[in-house]
C-alpha angles and dihedrals in degrees: 000000000000090000090052091057094039094056095041088102088083092067096093095041102051095083093041098090092066099065090038093053092044090053094047091046093051090048099046105021106021098159096048093043092052093046091053095039097125091062092068093072091068098058090042092055094039096052093045088050089056089053090048092054090048091048093050089050090052090050091052090050089050091054093050100039104030093208140133119229128197129177121181138171130195117260101176133002123191119167105296095352120091125172116197132188126200146116130282118205118192135133092280091054092048093050094048093045093052091045095050095046099043095048091039094055095053092044090053091049089049092046094054089072098028093057097031095111097039119108090223095058095122093043090050094054092044091053094044094048093047089049090055089050092051093047093049089049089051096054094045095048117126099203143027096257091054090047091051092052093053090039089062092044089054089051091049092051092048089051091053094045097045089050093041091124091045093161087076108081092215091055092047090050091048095054091047090050091050091047095050095043092050091047088063091058094039092054089053090048091053092049090048092051092051092046091049091051090050089055101042105020092226141090096192114106099226095047092041094053094046096047094042094050092048091051091050095047092047094044091235096137137059105263093206093055092045091051090049092052091048090049091053090051090051091050089067090055092046092058097042095047094043096243123165125308096016094048098101096098098060101072092046090049088072087083088088122085114293096248087061090056090049093053112030100024098045112026113014126015097038087044089058091081091051088048092052094051090046091049092050096038093108085061097043096044093070091056107070094190092059093046090052090048092050092052092045093051088046096054092045090052091047093057098035095051092049095049093048091053093057100085106022116129098196108086095212093047090052090053090047092057088046089055090050091053094048091049086054089058090055092048090048090053092050091049089052090050092248094140095164095047092050094052091043091055090044089059098044095043094048094058094040094048093044087055091049093050092048088048090052089051089054089049091050088048091055093046092051088063085070109030100026123230102331117129091198088063108024093051097039111107089201089072094048134076136127094038091136089085093052104037105030096158093050089045093054093047092046092048092053091049090048093050091048093051090047089059098245112163136276093018121104104261091051092070097045099040093046090051089056091047090049092052091046091061088058093046103044129344090210092055089045093054091050092047093049092046089051089051087061091047089051091055090046099051095039092054089043087060091047096047096045090049106040110016131072121024128324108262128192131176119217103237099155112049100177095088090243132102114263116251112247126213089258128071090223124037117222088241095050120185102348112147111203125183114296142194130197122227124191118205138160130265090237091062090049093052089049095050095044093073096052119108113221116246137168092271111022128177094219100070123123124216119221115216105229092195095068133053097206119036127181115212113193125199131191103243142153089229114088094204136063142190131238127232127184119225125197124212119238105252138193120266124256123278098262092054092046091047092059092049094046093052092046089053088069092063098061087046099051113008091083090068092073090069103038104125096229111154123175130165106282093002132079118178095177096104092167094060091047090051093047095047095107093049093045090050089051088057089051092241128139108256092191097054118154113260115218104217092182093057091043093052092045093052093041091053088055094047094044090050089054090049092051090049089054090050093049092047092050090048091050094050103037110024110091101228089178132017097249090059088078089065092062126090106236094221094052090044091058098034103053099075132106133359096299092061097142095046092048090048091053092049093051093047091047091054091046094049091044091054099039093047092048093249087296089275093126089049090050091051091047092053101036099037113017099039094038090048090051090050090050091049091049091049091049090048090050091048091050095047100038104031110024096034090035093058092046094047091042092055090049094048093045091050090050094052093043090051092047091050096047096049090067095054096047118109098190091244115130093204090059091050092050092049091051091047093051089048091056091046092053091049090049094052091046091054092048092049092049092048097050094045099047103030 
């Protein structure tokens, strides 16, 4: 067992040879490396699988031994300053390592097919593997300096992955936005680390917690300064985990390939902020103001993320706001001191959301068979519907992930979310009401995504009327030369001209139903034009086997991973593996790891929360599921609004909520006006000051000297006595002015 812990330092470095060899191969043997590019997926998956086995073994040892292991070695020593590097193995490290590797393996398997026709295939796997290395290094770090180094490497990899398709201006803008927003939090994190070292004189977690707690208990430190340092540390977590108000980068980060969203924006990178707060919770827990702030930011993020997901049309952006909301639940639990509940929800949400993102990638794959590579179309839920008939496996997997995230028993997220809701009633009834209300919103917007995507009839809008596929921004589509089933539809030019002026909406009249029972369908229109044009349509089709394999295996986690945290205690038998695993960390927080679990209170609260979730599902089904064909011709807002005597008021309320959600609560607009535009005005003012004032004075002195010199050279007589007399005259005048000034002023 000792050897297992001792050699655990290799965990971050096992996947590292892959990006190094890819880089060397592209540098020295570019042609051969590109020709054999598909072979690099195998070593990436193999090495990460080795790390997964090692991580699972460490977790098993943690369950049996309930210990914390730390191994460090000196990197630099200078007088009283010593910087050490090493690895820190505790339950939190074990959980994060297993989470990163398991999700990472299935995402890499999925990516092999998803990115197979992309020109950046090698670059993608190099970035993804290096990201896994950085994330594993982050969770195994033994001190704050080491965490900060890997923290920045994770940020660098996310910048590269979000802007993977950097030739698209919107992707380039998204990665810059993520980079700048995270720099705000990272700068605060660095200042907090330095301030904490100034207080305690240590970067190591064990020493830092012990010294810090002693200083607090003995009142030997300025509480205001300590609170400021803790706040700066928390700012880093706020940015990385997309908490309000630094959440604005996460929805735009969906411009990267879908596997990136499944890995770094569901299970790993955004979880890094939760990991940091959980790691530093022994420090935060002795500062009540910071704990209250953490819970407050968490509950604001919970509600804000859910409301912003209500009206989004992009399927990945809707899931991004859902991720933001669920991360808020975890932050709320940490702020309440519910360490176990936060980590439990971190586990269940990661697997459920990874499944949903991979499912969305499969949906996008099927839509690109029709509209080509165009994110505005292939990711737009307005253009979907009825996909359950074409992608049944994806539909089943997506439905299970949706039910899990909604908190429907006995799926995974039910157990973790209800534990947070149960603890919130004990912490603050107001927070509990908001959290329960958001649980209903979660069920509503998740089933809205499901219904708009899979239910009803398949709808497509004719955007390209030439009969040819539209040219994408890339020379090679990520789906390449796949030829799915197709049908041909003949229609008149008059119908095309009529449809071209329609603006797409959630329920549009100008949608055309494809008959899935026939391969060739003739659609006739009454028209004054005797001729027509022909357009080829492609059926949505199921993804390839490797993509389906990843989704089918991930389906097992929402089904069964929740069982590890079910608080079932019987005499001589304890099935709560999560509590057993977390015993050392819970003891470090001075909490009772064997607390009595009130099943009656849990069932009572869970009945209430599940009822709210079912209400959200029923409401979404009522509003978005087309029970009859004419329902698609109705505008959803008018359908809801025109009821009762207060029709106008209700209509305004509905439209306000819709605009609030669709426009991201106007937060991005506020930042653009108050920060971006004001900063540009300040830069322009500074530029004007530099050019007109600073440069003007310098240039003015030079020009004045030039003219004075030019003037004087014509009055000179080349006689030194005349120059001396003139000089003495100026000196006398100067002294006279000084004398007059000092005597009268």
